[in-house]
C-alpha positions in Angstrom: -62.5 -94.8 -93.3 -61.0 -91.8 -91.4 -59.3 -88.9 -93.0 -55.9 -89.9 -91.5 -56.2 -93.4 -93.0 -57.0 -91.8 -96.4 -54.0 -89.5 -96.3 -51.4 -92.0 -95.1 -52.6 -95.1 -96.9 -49.6 -97.1 -98.1 -49.2 -97.8 -101.8 -50.9 -100.9 -103.3 -47.7 -102.9 -103.8 -46.8 -102.4 -100.1 -50.2 -103.6 -98.9 -49.7 -106.9 -100.7 -46.6 -107.6 -98.6 -46.7 -109.0 -95.1 -46.3 -106.6 -92.2 -42.6 -107.5 -91.4 -41.7 -107.1 -95.1 -43.5 -103.7 -95.2 -41.4 -102.5 -92.2 -38.1 -103.7 -93.8 -38.9 -102.1 -97.2 -39.9 -98.8 -95.5 -36.6 -98.8 -93.6 -34.7 -99.4 -96.8 -36.5 -96.6 -98.7 -35.7 -94.3 -95.8 -32.0 -95.2 -95.8 -31.8 -94.7 -99.6 -33.4 -91.3 -99.3 -31.0 -90.3 -96.5 -28.0 -91.4 -98.5 -29.2 -89.4 -101.5 -29.7 -86.4 -99.3 -26.3 -86.8 -97.8 -24.8 -87.1 -101.3 -26.3 -83.8 -102.4 -26.1 -81.8 -99.2 -23.0 -83.3 -97.5 -19.7 -81.6 -96.9 -18.0 -82.5 -100.1 -16.4 -79.1 -100.7 -13.2 -77.6 -99.3 -13.4 -73.7 -98.9 -10.3 -72.0 -100.2 -8.2 -70.0 -97.7 -8.1 -66.3 -98.0 -4.9 -65.1 -99.8 -4.1 -61.4 -99.2 -0.7 -61.3 -100.8 1.4 -61.8 -97.6 4.9 -63.1 -97.9 5.0 -66.7 -96.8 7.9 -68.7 -95.4 7.3 -72.4 -95.1 9.3 -75.2 -93.5 10.7 -73.4 -90.5 11.8 -76.1 -88.0 12.1 -75.6 -84.3 13.1 -77.9 -81.4 12.9 -76.1 -78.0 13.2 -77.2 -74.3 11.5 -75.2 -71.5 10.1 -75.6 -68.0 6.6 -76.5 -69.3 4.7 -77.1 -72.6 3.3 -73.5 -72.9 6.7 -71.9 -72.4 8.3 -74.3 -74.9 5.7 -73.4 -77.6 6.0 -69.7 -76.9 9.8 -69.9 -77.2 9.5 -72.0 -80.3 7.3 -69.5 -82.1 9.7 -66.7 -81.2 12.6 -68.6 -82.7 10.6 -69.5 -85.7 9.8 -65.8 -86.5 13.5 -64.9 -86.3 14.5 -67.8 -88.6 11.7 -66.9 -91.0 12.8 -63.3 -91.2 16.4 -64.4 -92.1 15.0 -66.9 -94.7 12.8 -64.2 -96.3 15.6 -61.7 -96.5 17.9 -64.3 -98.1 15.2 -65.2 -100.6 14.9 -61.6 -101.7 18.4 -60.3 -101.3 20.7 -63.3 -101.7 23.4 -64.1 -99.2 23.5 -60.6 -97.5 22.8 -60.6 -93.8 19.3 -59.6 -92.7 18.8 -56.5 -90.6 18.6 -57.2 -86.8 15.0 -56.7 -85.6 13.6 -57.1 -82.1 11.0 -59.7 -81.3 8.4 -56.9 -80.9 9.2 -55.5 -84.3 8.9 -59.0 -85.9 5.6 -59.6 -84.2 4.3 -56.3 -85.7 5.2 -57.5 -89.2 3.8 -61.1 -88.9 0.2 -61.6 -89.9 -0.1 -65.3 -89.0 1.6 -68.6 -88.1 0.7 -71.9 -89.8 1.4 -75.2 -88.0 2.5 -77.8 -90.6 3.6 -80.4 -88.0 3.7 -80.2 -84.3 4.7 -82.4 -81.3 4.2 -81.1 -77.8 5.7 -82.7 -74.7 5.8 -81.8 -71.0 8.8 -79.5 -71.5 9.6 -79.8 -75.2 8.2 -78.4 -78.4 9.1 -79.8 -81.9 7.4 -78.3 -84.9 7.5 -77.3 -88.5 5.9 -73.9 -89.0 4.9 -71.5 -91.7 5.2 -67.8 -91.1 3.2 -65.1 -92.9 4.6 -61.6 -93.1 2.2 -58.7 -93.9 3.1 -57.3 -97.3 2.2 -53.7 -96.4 4.5 -53.7 -93.3 7.3 -55.8 -94.7 7.5 -54.9 -98.4 9.0 -51.5 -97.8 11.8 -52.9 -95.7 12.5 -55.6 -98.3 12.4 -53.1 -101.2 9.9 -55.3 -103.2 6.6 -53.5 -102.6 6.0 -52.5 -106.2 3.0 -53.4 -108.2 2.8 -56.8 -109.8 1.1 -57.5 -113.1 -2.0 -59.7 -112.7 -3.8 -62.0 -115.1 -7.5 -61.8 -115.9 -9.6 -63.9 -113.5 -9.2 -67.5 -114.4 -11.5 -70.3 -113.1 -9.6 -73.3 -111.6 -10.9 -76.8 -112.3 -8.4 -79.2 -110.7 -8.6 -82.7 -112.1 -7.2 -85.8 -110.3 -6.6 -89.1 -112.0 -6.3 -91.9 -109.5 -7.1 -95.6 -110.0 -8.1 -95.1 -113.7 -10.9 -92.6 -113.0 -11.0 -88.8 -113.1 -12.6 -86.6 -110.4 -12.7 -82.8 -109.9 -15.3 -81.3 -107.5 -17.6 -84.4 -107.5 -16.0 -85.5 -104.2 -13.4 -84.2 -101.9 -9.9 -85.3 -102.9 -6.3 -84.4 -102.1 -5.7 -82.4 -105.3 -8.7 -80.2 -104.6 -7.5 -79.7 -101.0 -4.1 -78.7 -102.2 -5.5 -75.9 -104.4 -7.9 -74.8 -101.6 -5.0 -74.3 -99.1 -2.6 -72.8 -101.7 -1.9 -69.1 -101.0 -2.5 -67.4 -104.3 -2.2 -63.7 -103.1 1.5 -63.5 -104.1 0.9 -65.0 -107.5 0.5 -63.1 -110.8 -2.4 -65.3 -111.7 -5.9 -64.2 -110.5 -7.3 -67.6 -109.6 -11.1 -68.0 -109.2 -11.4 -70.9 -106.7 -14.7 -72.5 -105.6 -15.6 -74.5 -102.5 -17.0 -77.4 -104.4 -20.4 -77.3 -102.7 -24.0 -76.7 -103.8 -24.0 -76.8 -107.7 -20.2 -76.8 -108.1 -19.9 -80.6 -108.4 -22.5 -80.6 -111.2 -21.1 -77.7 -113.2 -17.4 -78.2 -112.6 -16.9 -81.9 -113.0 -14.1 -83.8 -114.7 -16.2 -84.2 -117.8 -16.6 -80.5 -118.3 -12.9 -80.0 -119.2 -13.5 -82.1 -122.3 -16.2 -79.8 -123.7 -15.2 -77.6 -126.7 -18.4 -75.7 -127.3 -18.1 -72.0 -126.5 -21.7 -71.4 -125.7 -21.8 -73.4 -122.5 -18.3 -72.2 -121.5 -19.5 -68.6 -121.8 -22.4 -69.3 -119.5 -20.2 -71.1 -117.0 -17.5 -68.5 -116.9 -20.0 -65.7 -116.5 -21.6 -67.6 -113.6 -18.3 -67.6 -111.7 -17.0 -64.2 -112.9 -14.0 -65.5 -114.8 -12.6 -64.6 -118.2 -11.1 -68.1 -119.0 -10.3 -71.4 -117.4 -7.1 -73.2 -116.2 -7.1 -77.0 -115.7 -4.3 -78.3 -113.4 -4.2 -82.1 -113.7 -2.6 -84.6 -111.3 -2.2 -88.3 -112.1 -1.2 -90.7 -109.4 0.6 -94.0 -110.2 1.4 -96.5 -107.4 4.2 -98.9 -107.7 2.4 -101.3 -105.3 -0.2 -100.9 -102.5 1.5 -98.9 -99.7 4.6 -98.3 -101.8 6.0 -95.3 -103.7 3.6 -92.9 -105.5 4.6 -91.1 -108.7 2.6 -87.9 -109.5 2.5 -86.5 -113.0 1.4 -82.9 -113.0 0.2 -81.1 -116.1 -0.9 -77.4 -116.5 -3.5 -76.9 -119.2 -5.4 -73.8 -120.2 -8.6 -72.8 -122.0 -11.5 -74.8 -123.5 -9.2 -76.1 -126.2 -7.1 -77.8 -123.5 -3.8 -76.1 -124.5 -0.7 -77.6 -122.8 1.4 -75.2 -120.8 3.9 -77.6 -119.2 4.3 -80.8 -117.1 6.6 -82.4 -114.5 6.8 -85.4 -112.2 7.1 -85.7 -108.4 7.5 -88.7 -106.1 6.2 -89.6 -102.7 7.6 -92.5 -100.7 4.1 -93.7 -99.7 0.5 -92.6 -99.3 1.3 -90.5 -96.3 3.4 -88.2 -98.4 0.7 -87.5 -101.1 -0.6 -84.4 -99.4 2.9 -82.8 -99.3 3.5 -83.8 -102.9 0.2 -82.2 -103.9 1.1 -78.9 -102.3 4.5 -78.9 -104.1 2.6 -79.7 -107.4 0.2 -76.8 -107.0 3.2 -74.4 -106.3 5.1 -75.6 -109.4 2.0 -75.5 -111.6 1.5 -71.9 -110.5 5.0 -71.1 -111.6 4.3 -72.6 -115.0 1.2 -70.4 -115.4 3.1 -67.3 -114.3 5.8 -68.1 -116.9 3.2 -68.5 -119.6 1.6 -65.2 -118.6 4.9 -63.4 -118.9 5.8 -64.8 -122.3 2.3 -64.2 -123.8 0.9 -67.7 -123.9 -1.7 -67.2 -121.2 -4.1 -64.9 -122.9 -7.9 -64.9 -122.6 -9.7 -66.6 -125.5 -11.6 -63.9 -127.6 -14.3 -66.4 -128.5 -15.3 -66.6 -124.8 -16.1 -62.8 -124.6 -19.8 -62.0 -125.1 -19.7 -59.0 -127.3 -22.4 -56.3 -127.2 -24.2 -55.6 -130.5 -23.0 -52.6 -132.5 -25.4 -49.6 -132.5 -25.6 -48.3 -136.1 -26.7 -44.8 -135.0 -23.7 -44.5 -132.6 -21.4 -45.8 -135.3 -22.7 -43.1 -137.7 -22.1 -40.4 -135.2 -18.6 -41.6 -134.5 -17.8 -41.7 -138.2 -19.1 -38.2 -138.7 -16.9 -36.9 -135.8 -13.8 -38.3 -137.6 -14.2 -36.2 -140.8 -11.1 -34.2 -141.6 -11.0 -30.6 -140.6 -9.8 -28.0 -143.1 -6.6 -26.5 -141.6 -6.1 -24.0 -144.4 -2.4 -23.4 -145.2 -1.1 -24.5 -141.8 1.3 -27.4 -142.1 0.1 -30.6 -140.3 2.9 -32.5 -138.5 2.1 -36.1 -137.6 2.9 -37.1 -134.0 5.5 -39.9 -133.8 4.1 -43.3 -133.0 4.6 -44.5 -129.5 4.3 -48.3 -129.0 4.2 -50.5 -125.9 6.6 -53.4 -125.5 7.2 -56.1 -122.8 10.8 -56.7 -122.0 11.8 -59.8 -120.0 15.1 -59.5 -118.0 16.9 -61.4 -115.3 16.5 -60.1 -111.7 18.7 -62.2 -109.4 18.4 -59.5 -106.6 16.7 -56.2 -105.8 19.5 -54.1 -107.2 19.2 -55.7 -110.6 15.6 -54.4 -110.9 16.7 -50.7 -110.7 19.7 -51.3 -112.9 17.7 -53.0 -115.6 15.1 -50.2 -115.7 17.9 -47.5 -115.7 19.6 -49.2 -118.6 16.4 -49.4 -120.7 15.5 -45.8 -119.9 18.9 -44.7 -121.4 18.0 -46.0 -124.8 17.1 -43.1 -127.1 13.3 -43.1 -127.9 12.2 -44.7 -124.6 9.5 -42.7 -123.0 9.0 -44.8 -119.9 10.1 -48.1 -118.4 8.6 -49.7 -115.3 8.6 -53.3 -113.9 5.1 -54.7 -114.0 5.9 -58.3 -112.9 8.6 -58.8 -110.3 10.3 -62.2 -109.8 13.4 -62.0 -107.7 15.7 -64.8 -108.5 14.0 -65.4 -111.9 12.8 -63.4 -114.9 10.8 -60.2 -114.4 8.8 -58.2 -117.0 9.2 -54.5 -117.8 6.5 -52.5 -119.6 8.2 -50.0 -122.0 6.8 -47.1 -124.0 9.0 -46.6 -127.0 8.9 -44.1 -129.9 9.6 -46.4 -132.8 9.5 -50.0 -133.9 10.6 -53.2 -132.3 13.6 -53.4 -134.6 14.7 -49.9 -133.5 14.3 -50.8 -129.8 16.3 -53.9 -130.4 19.1 -51.9 -132.0 19.1 -49.4 -129.1 19.3 -52.2 -126.6 22.1 -54.0 -128.5 24.1 -50.8 -128.6 23.9 -50.7 -124.8 25.5 -54.2 -124.4 22.4 -56.4 -124.4 21.7 -59.6 -126.3 18.1 -59.2 -127.5 15.6 -61.8 -128.8 12.3 -60.4 -130.3 8.9 -62.1 -130.6 6.3 -59.6 -131.7 6.1 -56.9 -129.0 7.9 -59.0 -126.5 11.7 -58.8 -126.1 14.0 -60.9 -124.0 17.3 -59.2 -123.0 20.4 -60.4 -121.2 23.9 -59.0 -120.7 26.5 -60.2 -123.2 29.3 -62.2 -121.5 32.6 -60.3 -121.4 35.4 -61.7 -123.7 38.0 -63.9 -122.0 40.8 -61.9 -120.3 38.6 -58.8 -119.6 
């Protein structure tokens, strides 16, 4: 028997079969191996888009006629950037008119155009576009270029319930796609998003969110460079095949699966699911931002791997804290300065400065600066105050505010004027 016959000799159970059956079985084994390889190495992940904090204006509709298709598209994009600038200004300043800018000035502020829907004809262009404005070049003109408070890095595990089964990164799905294309740069939440490839489907599956053990969660979060985990959940319910689809969206947080909030959206049919998922991701992000501002979104201390204490270093530290003999000199204790978070309404840019000025006027306030800005909503101000929370509440009440206190977080609002004034 030759060496080649010895190396490539078929297994005994194959030699017992007839030649045609051997060929068929060999083909079946090859197909099964190819399917397994495709399952492990295929394109199951959706890489998340880069989010650099640009201002985004979505849903800009244009309908333009021109001499040819290229001219119509160029004119449509020009019109879209003008409309987007007016929409962005209205969103940040209310109903006041936007400053008039030339097309060249707008092109210098725009960092990208996103085509949501597009139809191109011989001399007509109909599209729905998204326009991205560069934050560095636009923020100063808008007056909202201040720093925004950010959360610790939080790992995202989106879970989709559809047809009675749950899936996360095990296979590509619309909920994963929605979080991959969601622009997180302008959010106060520092999301850690993965592509869902290589080992991600094994480590970040739908069953992982049900684990409560801290040891595995510590290893997992350390692997992805995160401090905690957020679990946005979408559940789809179809009235009938091809009919309306109801989506129930739930925001959960941490290994203990704590509830942040939930809501429902509706799509007329399966073709509207992708748009519904995008809206669901946006609104869940708002729930997480609100939870961060009111103190509910805090990293779990049990997930932090603490370094062991060095007894020698502790002894040196204790020795350095021994009291020093000051003789007959009187010792005056420095007044205690505490840090507080104040939530206040900011319907427009002017209300931000007015709120900060009002708080700085309270006796005992050392500093007051907005750390999380939400125009048209509730912003958060970090305040250094020489005194207690009750003393700060009394000072704010004296300046005409209604104050609610929860620990070191205060919620203020202007008292309504009495009728007739």
